[in-house]
C-alpha positions as CSV (number, residue, x, y, z in Angstrom):
1,M,16.2,-13.8,-4.3
2,D,13.3,-15.9,-5.5
3,G,11.6,-13.0,-7.3
4,E,12.8,-10.0,-9.2
5,L,13.7,-6.4,-8.5
6,C,12.6,-4.1,-11.3
7,F,13.9,-0.8,-12.4
8,D,12.4,-0.5,-15.9
9,A,10.3,2.5,-16.8
10,G,7.1,0.4,-17.2
11,S,7.3,-1.1,-13.8
12,L,8.0,2.2,-12.1
13,E,5.2,4.0,-14.0
14,A,2.7,1.3,-13.0
15,A,3.6,1.7,-9.3
16,S,3.6,5.5,-9.4
17,T,-0.2,5.8,-9.5
18,D,-3.4,4.1,-8.4
19,F,-7.1,3.8,-9.1
20,G,-7.7,7.2,-7.7
21,G,-5.5,8.9,-10.3
22,L,-4.9,11.9,-8.0
23,V,-1.3,11.3,-6.8
24,R,1.7,10.3,-8.8
25,Q,4.9,9.3,-7.0
26,P,7.5,7.2,-8.9
27,P,9.4,4.7,-6.7
28,A,13.1,3.9,-7.1
29,A,12.3,0.2,-7.6
30,V,9.6,-2.4,-7.7
31,L,9.9,-5.7,-6.0
32,R,8.0,-8.7,-7.4
33,P,8.6,-11.2,-4.7
34,G,8.8,-14.9,-5.2
35,S,8.5,-15.5,-1.5
36,A,7.8,-13.8,1.8
37,E,11.5,-14.1,2.5
38,D,12.1,-11.8,-0.4
39,V,9.9,-9.1,1.2
40,A,11.8,-9.5,4.5
41,A,15.2,-9.2,2.9
42,M,14.3,-6.1,0.9
43,V,12.7,-4.4,3.9
44,R,15.9,-5.0,5.9
45,H,17.9,-3.6,2.9
46,C,15.8,-0.5,2.7
47,R,15.8,0.1,6.4
48,A,19.6,0.1,6.5
49,R,19.6,2.7,3.8
50,G,16.8,4.9,5.1
51,M,14.5,4.1,2.2
52,K,10.7,3.9,2.5
53,V,8.7,0.8,1.6
54,A,5.1,0.2,0.7
55,G,3.2,-2.9,-0.1
56,R,0.8,-2.8,-3.1
57,G,-2.0,-5.2,-4.0
58,Q,-4.2,-4.3,-6.9
59,G,-3.5,-0.6,-6.6
60,H,-7.2,0.2,-5.9
61,S,-6.5,2.9,-3.4
62,T,-7.5,6.4,-4.3
63,N,-5.1,8.9,-2.8
64,G,-1.6,7.5,-3.2
65,Q,-1.8,5.3,-0.1
66,A,0.4,2.5,-1.6
67,Q,2.9,4.8,-3.3
68,V,6.3,5.7,-2.1
69,A,8.4,8.4,-3.8
70,S,12.0,7.3,-4.5
71,G,11.5,4.2,-2.3
72,L,10.5,0.6,-2.8
73,V,7.0,-0.6,-3.9
74,V,6.4,-4.3,-3.1
75,D,4.1,-5.6,-5.8
76,L,2.4,-8.4,-3.8
77,G,0.5,-9.8,-6.8
78,T,3.2,-12.4,-7.3
79,L,2.5,-13.9,-3.9
80,D,-0.5,-15.8,-5.2
81,S,-0.8,-19.3,-3.6
82,V,-4.1,-20.6,-2.2
83,E,-4.6,-23.7,0.0
84,I,-8.0,-24.8,1.1
85,R,-7.5,-27.0,4.2
86,D,-9.6,-29.8,5.7
87,D,-10.4,-27.7,8.8
88,D,-12.5,-25.3,6.8
89,T,-9.8,-22.6,6.6
90,A,-8.0,-21.1,3.7
91,V,-4.3,-20.2,3.8
92,V,-3.7,-17.6,1.1
93,Q,-0.8,-15.3,0.2
94,S,-1.6,-11.6,0.3
95,G,-1.6,-11.0,-3.5
96,V,-4.4,-13.4,-4.1
97,R,-7.6,-11.8,-5.4
98,W,-10.9,-12.6,-3.6
99,S,-12.3,-13.9,-6.9
100,T,-9.5,-16.5,-7.0
101,L,-10.0,-17.5,-3.4
102,V,-13.8,-17.9,-3.7
103,R,-13.4,-20.0,-6.9
104,A,-11.0,-22.3,-5.1
105,S,-13.1,-22.6,-2.0
106,L,-16.4,-23.2,-3.9
107,A,-14.7,-26.3,-5.4
108,R,-14.8,-27.6,-1.8
109,G,-18.3,-26.3,-1.1
110,L,-17.0,-23.5,1.1
111,T,-16.8,-19.7,1.0
112,P,-15.3,-16.8,2.9
113,P,-18.2,-15.4,4.9
114,A,-17.6,-11.7,4.2
115,F,-16.9,-9.9,1.0
116,T,-16.5,-6.3,-0.3
117,D,-18.6,-5.5,-3.3
118,Y,-15.7,-5.9,-5.8
119,L,-13.9,-9.3,-6.0
120,E,-10.9,-8.2,-7.9
121,L,-9.2,-6.7,-4.9
122,S,-6.3,-8.4,-3.1
123,I,-6.7,-10.1,0.2
124,G,-3.7,-8.2,1.6
125,G,-5.2,-5.0,0.5
126,T,-8.7,-5.3,2.0
127,L,-7.3,-6.8,5.2
128,S,-5.1,-3.7,5.6
129,A,-8.2,-1.5,5.4
130,G,-10.9,-3.6,7.1
131,G,-13.2,-5.0,4.4
132,L,-16.8,-3.9,4.7
133,G,-19.7,-5.5,2.8
134,G,-23.3,-6.6,2.9
135,Q,-22.7,-9.7,5.0
136,I,-21.5,-7.5,7.9
137,G,-24.8,-8.1,9.9
138,H,-24.0,-11.8,10.3
139,H,-20.2,-12.0,9.9
140,G,-18.6,-8.7,10.7
141,T,-15.9,-7.3,8.5
142,Q,-13.3,-9.3,6.5
143,V,-10.8,-8.7,9.3
144,D,-13.1,-10.2,11.8
145,N,-12.7,-13.5,10.0
146,V,-8.9,-13.8,10.1
147,I,-7.4,-16.5,12.1
148,E,-3.7,-15.8,11.7
149,L,-1.3,-13.6,9.7
150,Q,2.2,-13.9,8.4
151,V,3.7,-10.4,8.1
152,V,7.0,-8.6,7.5
153,T,7.6,-5.9,10.1
154,G,9.4,-2.6,9.5
155,E,12.5,-4.2,10.9
156,G,12.4,-6.8,8.2
157,E,11.3,-9.6,10.5
158,L,9.1,-12.3,9.0
159,T,6.8,-13.5,11.7
160,T,3.3,-14.7,12.4
161,C,0.7,-13.1,14.6
162,S,-2.8,-14.1,15.8
163,P,-5.1,-13.4,18.7
164,T,-2.8,-15.4,21.0
165,V,0.6,-14.9,19.3
166,R,1.8,-11.3,19.3
167,P,-1.7,-10.1,19.6
168,D,-0.6,-6.4,19.7
169,L,0.8,-6.8,16.2
170,F,-2.3,-8.7,15.0
171,R,-4.6,-5.9,16.2
172,A,-2.4,-3.2,14.7
173,V,-2.1,-4.9,11.3
174,L,-5.7,-5.8,10.6
175,G,-7.2,-2.6,9.3
176,G,-3.9,-0.9,10.2
177,L,-3.2,0.6,6.8
178,G,0.2,-1.0,6.5
179,Q,1.7,1.1,9.3
180,C,3.3,-1.7,11.3
181,A,3.9,-4.6,8.8
182,I,3.2,-5.8,5.3
183,I,0.8,-8.8,5.2
184,T,2.3,-11.7,3.2
185,R,-0.1,-14.5,4.1
186,A,-3.5,-14.9,5.9
187,T,-5.4,-17.8,7.3
188,L,-9.1,-17.2,6.9
189,A,-12.2,-18.8,8.2
190,L,-14.5,-20.5,5.7
191,V,-18.2,-21.5,6.0
192,P,-20.5,-23.7,3.9
193,A,-21.4,-22.0,0.6
194,P,-24.9,-21.7,-0.6
195,R,-25.7,-22.9,-4.1
196,S,-27.9,-20.0,-5.1
197,V,-29.0,-16.6,-4.0
198,R,-32.5,-15.0,-4.3
199,L,-31.8,-11.3,-4.7
200,Y,-34.4,-8.6,-3.9
201,T,-34.1,-5.1,-5.1
202,L,-36.7,-2.9,-3.4
203,A,-37.4,0.8,-4.1
204,A,-37.9,2.6,-0.8
205,P,-40.3,5.6,-0.8
206,S,-37.9,7.9,1.1
207,L,-34.6,8.1,2.8
208,A,-36.2,7.7,6.2
209,A,-38.0,4.6,5.0
210,L,-34.8,3.2,3.7
211,T,-32.8,3.6,6.9
212,A,-35.6,2.5,9.2
213,Q,-36.2,-0.7,7.2
214,Q,-32.5,-1.4,7.0
215,A,-32.2,-1.0,10.8
216,R,-35.0,-3.4,11.3
217,L,-33.8,-5.9,8.9
218,I,-30.2,-6.1,10.1
219,R,-31.3,-6.4,13.7
220,E,-33.6,-9.2,12.8
221,G,-31.0,-10.9,10.6
222,R,-33.7,-11.5,8.1
223,F,-31.4,-11.5,5.1
224,D,-28.0,-13.0,4.5
225,Y,-26.8,-9.8,2.7
226,L,-28.1,-6.3,3.0
227,V,-27.0,-3.0,1.4
228,G,-28.6,0.1,-0.1
229,Q,-28.0,2.9,-2.5
230,A,-29.2,6.4,-3.3
231,H,-29.6,6.9,-7.1
232,T,-28.6,10.1,-8.9
233,P,-31.4,12.6,-8.8
234,S,-34.0,12.7,-11.5
235,P,-36.4,15.7,-11.9
236,E,-38.3,14.1,-9.0
237,G,-35.2,14.0,-6.8
238,W,-33.1,11.2,-5.3
239,S,-34.4,7.7,-5.2
240,Y,-33.5,5.0,-2.7
241,M,-33.0,1.2,-3.1
242,I,-32.6,-1.7,-0.7
243,E,-30.7,-4.7,-2.0
244,A,-31.2,-7.8,0.1
245,A,-30.3,-11.4,-0.5
246,A,-31.5,-14.8,0.9
247,Y,-29.0,-17.6,0.4
248,D,-30.7,-20.7,-1.2
249,G,-34.0,-18.7,-1.1
250,T,-37.0,-19.6,-3.3
251,A,-40.2,-18.0,-4.4
252,A,-41.9,-19.6,-1.4
253,D,-39.8,-17.2,0.8
254,D,-41.0,-14.0,-0.8
255,A,-44.0,-13.2,1.3
256,R,-42.1,-13.9,4.6
257,L,-39.1,-11.9,3.5
258,T,-40.6,-8.9,1.8
259,G,-44.4,-8.9,2.5
260,D,-44.3,-6.5,5.3
261,L,-41.7,-4.0,3.8
262,D,-42.6,-0.6,2.7
263,H,-41.6,-0.4,-1.0
264,T,-42.9,1.1,-4.2
265,A,-41.4,-1.6,-6.5
266,V,-39.5,-4.9,-6.3
267,E,-37.3,-6.9,-8.6
268,V,-36.4,-10.4,-7.8
269,Q,-33.5,-12.4,-9.3
270,D,-32.2,-15.9,-8.8
271,L,-28.5,-16.2,-9.3
272,P,-25.8,-18.8,-8.8
273,Y,-23.8,-17.9,-5.7
274,F,-20.6,-16.9,-7.5
275,D,-22.5,-14.8,-10.0
276,F,-24.1,-13.0,-7.1
277,L,-20.8,-12.2,-5.5
278,N,-19.3,-11.1,-8.9
279,R,-22.3,-9.1,-10.2
280,I,-20.2,-5.9,-10.2
281,A,-18.0,-7.2,-12.9
282,P,-20.3,-6.4,-15.9
283,M,-20.7,-2.9,-14.5
284,V,-17.0,-2.5,-14.4
285,E,-16.8,-3.6,-18.0
286,V,-19.3,-0.9,-18.9
287,F,-17.3,1.8,-17.0
288,E,-14.1,0.6,-18.7
289,S,-15.8,1.0,-22.1
290,M,-16.9,4.5,-21.2
291,G,-13.4,5.5,-20.1
292,E,-14.7,6.0,-16.5
293,W,-12.5,3.4,-14.9
294,R,-9.4,5.4,-15.9
295,R,-10.6,8.8,-14.7
296,P,-9.8,10.2,-11.2
297,H,-11.8,8.7,-8.4
298,P,-11.8,11.0,-5.3
299,W,-13.9,8.7,-3.2
300,F,-15.3,9.4,0.3
301,D,-16.3,6.7,2.7
302,S,-17.7,7.2,6.1
303,L,-19.4,5.5,9.0
304,L,-22.3,7.5,10.5
305,P,-24.1,6.8,13.8
306,A,-27.7,5.9,13.3
307,S,-28.8,8.9,15.3
308,A,-27.4,11.2,12.6
309,V,-27.7,9.3,9.4
310,N,-30.8,10.9,8.0
311,S,-29.7,14.4,8.7
312,V,-26.2,14.0,7.3
313,V,-27.2,12.1,4.2
314,S,-30.2,14.4,3.4
315,E,-28.0,17.5,3.8
316,T,-25.2,16.0,1.7
317,L,-27.5,14.8,-1.1
318,A,-29.2,18.2,-1.2
319,T,-25.9,19.8,-2.2
320,L,-25.2,17.3,-5.1
321,K,-26.6,18.2,-8.5
322,G,-27.2,15.7,-11.2
323,G,-23.8,14.6,-12.7
324,S,-21.7,16.7,-10.2
325,I,-20.0,13.6,-8.8
326,G,-19.6,11.8,-12.1
327,A,-21.3,9.7,-14.7
328,S,-20.4,6.5,-13.0
329,A,-20.8,7.7,-9.4
330,V,-22.3,5.3,-6.9
331,V,-23.8,6.4,-3.5
332,L,-23.8,3.6,-1.0
333,L,-25.8,3.6,2.2
334,Y,-26.2,0.5,4.4
335,P,-26.3,-0.5,8.0
336,V,-23.5,-1.9,10.2
337,L,-24.0,-3.6,13.6
338,T,-21.0,-2.3,15.4
339,A,-21.0,-5.2,17.9
340,K,-20.3,-7.6,15.0
341,C,-17.1,-5.7,14.3
342,A,-14.9,-7.1,17.0
343,T,-11.4,-5.9,15.9
344,P,-10.3,-2.4,17.0
345,L,-9.9,-1.4,13.4
346,P,-11.6,-0.1,11.4
347,V,-12.8,2.4,14.0
348,M,-16.6,2.5,14.4
349,P,-19.0,5.1,15.8
350,D,-20.0,4.8,19.4
351,E,-23.5,3.5,18.7
352,E,-24.8,-0.1,18.3
353,L,-26.0,0.8,14.8
354,A,-24.0,2.7,12.2
355,Y,-24.3,3.3,8.4
356,L,-21.7,3.1,5.8
357,F,-22.2,6.2,3.6
358,S,-20.0,6.2,0.6
359,L,-19.7,8.8,-2.2
360,L,-17.9,6.9,-4.9
361,K,-17.1,9.8,-7.2
362,T,-15.6,10.0,-10.7
363,A,-14.2,13.2,-12.2
364,S,-16.1,12.7,-15.4
365,P,-16.3,15.3,-18.1
366,G,-18.9,17.9,-17.0
367,A,-18.7,16.8,-13.3
368,D,-16.9,18.7,-10.6
369,S,-13.1,18.6,-11.0
370,A,-11.1,16.2,-9.0
371,E,-9.7,19.0,-6.9
372,E,-13.2,20.3,-6.1
373,M,-14.2,16.8,-5.1
374,V,-11.3,16.4,-2.7
375,A,-12.1,19.7,-1.1
376,A,-15.7,18.6,-0.7
377,N,-14.5,15.4,0.8
378,R,-12.7,17.4,3.5
379,R,-15.8,19.3,4.3
380,Q,-17.8,16.0,4.4
381,Y,-15.2,14.6,6.8
382,D,-15.6,17.5,9.2
383,A,-19.3,17.2,9.1
384,T,-19.0,13.5,9.8
385,L,-16.8,14.0,12.8
386,A,-19.2,16.7,14.1
387,V,-22.0,14.1,14.6
388,G,-19.8,11.3,16.0
389,G,-19.1,9.6,12.7
390,R,-15.9,8.0,11.5
391,W,-14.0,7.9,8.3
392,Y,-13.5,4.5,6.6
393,P,-9.9,5.3,5.4
394,I,-9.8,4.1,1.8
395,G,-10.8,7.4,0.1
396,S,-9.4,10.8,-0.8
397,V,-9.3,13.1,2.2
398,P,-6.4,15.3,3.1
399,L,-5.7,14.6,6.8
400,T,-3.1,16.0,9.3
401,T,-1.4,14.0,12.0
402,D,-3.9,15.6,14.5
403,D,-6.7,14.3,12.3
404,W,-5.3,10.8,12.5
405,V,-5.0,11.0,16.3
406,R,-8.7,11.9,16.5
407,H,-9.6,9.2,13.9
408,F,-8.0,6.4,15.9
409,G,-9.5,7.7,19.1
410,S,-9.0,5.4,22.1
411,F,-6.9,3.0,20.0
412,W,-4.3,5.6,19.1
413,D,-1.9,5.0,22.0
414,E,-1.8,1.3,21.4
415,F,-1.5,1.8,17.6
416,K,1.3,4.3,18.0
417,A,3.1,2.0,20.4
418,A,2.9,-0.9,17.9
419,R,4.2,1.4,15.2
420,H,7.3,2.3,17.3
421,R,7.8,-1.3,18.3
422,Y,7.5,-3.0,14.9
423,D,8.6,-0.2,12.6
424,P,10.9,1.9,14.8
425,D,12.5,3.8,11.9
426,G,9.1,4.6,10.3
427,I,9.8,3.2,6.8
428,L,6.5,1.5,6.0
429,T,3.6,2.9,3.9
430,P,4.3,6.6,4.0
431,G,1.5,7.3,1.5
432,Q,-1.1,6.9,4.2
433,R,0.5,10.0,5.9
434,V,-0.5,8.7,9.4
435,F,2.8,9.4,11.1
């Protein structure tokens, strides 16, 4: 073996929990692989003994998704090589963080086209979930920008897959929550990187104004990056913000980009490109200093059809009192052009325009308890499905097998067939509770 198999108390404890802090399941062992072959060998070993296996990136899941009681956790952080190729692609092992990849690609004047908001997540982790972010209007999700994968199946086979080689496996692994294989390497598309970013933060006068302008802007493709937030209520109620970015933009672009937008205030910043991508890092440091980063995080993430976004969001926010979802809570709301999301997973609503609506909760002192937040998440999930919405499955919602069948919808039969084909004994990633 090129890596190491760990049984010490520190390694087992670290692998027994996650960012969510809601579930604790100690494994029997932790593998820190030195190669993809190590992963394959240990999956074969575990399969022969009926042991469950889960891959773990940065442990940023929120409901025990990468945990496995009395099984094997594969700590993929030791698979950390990055190669930037001359054909404008990156070949990266799955434990690499997005911050590491973008630093390496920027040295060649290139960048991945799509990011989530937080760069310290692993590539294997976000590709297993989908990877949504503010560039989605131009480039789709992170999984839309994958050229090829190297994976280890539940049979312990080390193999590659792509749109033309084992396409059923490729489709089931991208956004597939680790149910058919563990990603060990990915080949990703790169694009020319901007040098700077002009970032506009606009206060929208109402929820309806926010969503209407976001819909217009994403359809026009006016900005390179487009997100939004609802801010915790003041005595005047909730406030709404559009965050939009123009790559290599200047002051000369301001009138064209924002002159016709309905807003009550605007703030403009010029940032180096990497600083723009990494601008969550100072906020994380603040949350860490407050102790918030170590508290439970019962997150809820959904995709709402445009036809229902205003009603669902307004009804949801009306039930949230100041501080009830935590001192460091963030409420995200931004548009998604579903046609830009070409992979079957993550599952999208059946409208051409959807909205990511995320309640990033923290069980802070004085807030609702973690248990109350999880129960509220389940109610929010039911309300989301009732209007044709979908769950983005990175959060904390208790689901049954029937719930998962409904979640995957028309893709369920293909997904289930891939699971039985590539993990016939069902040993992979039990913490997702899909099968």
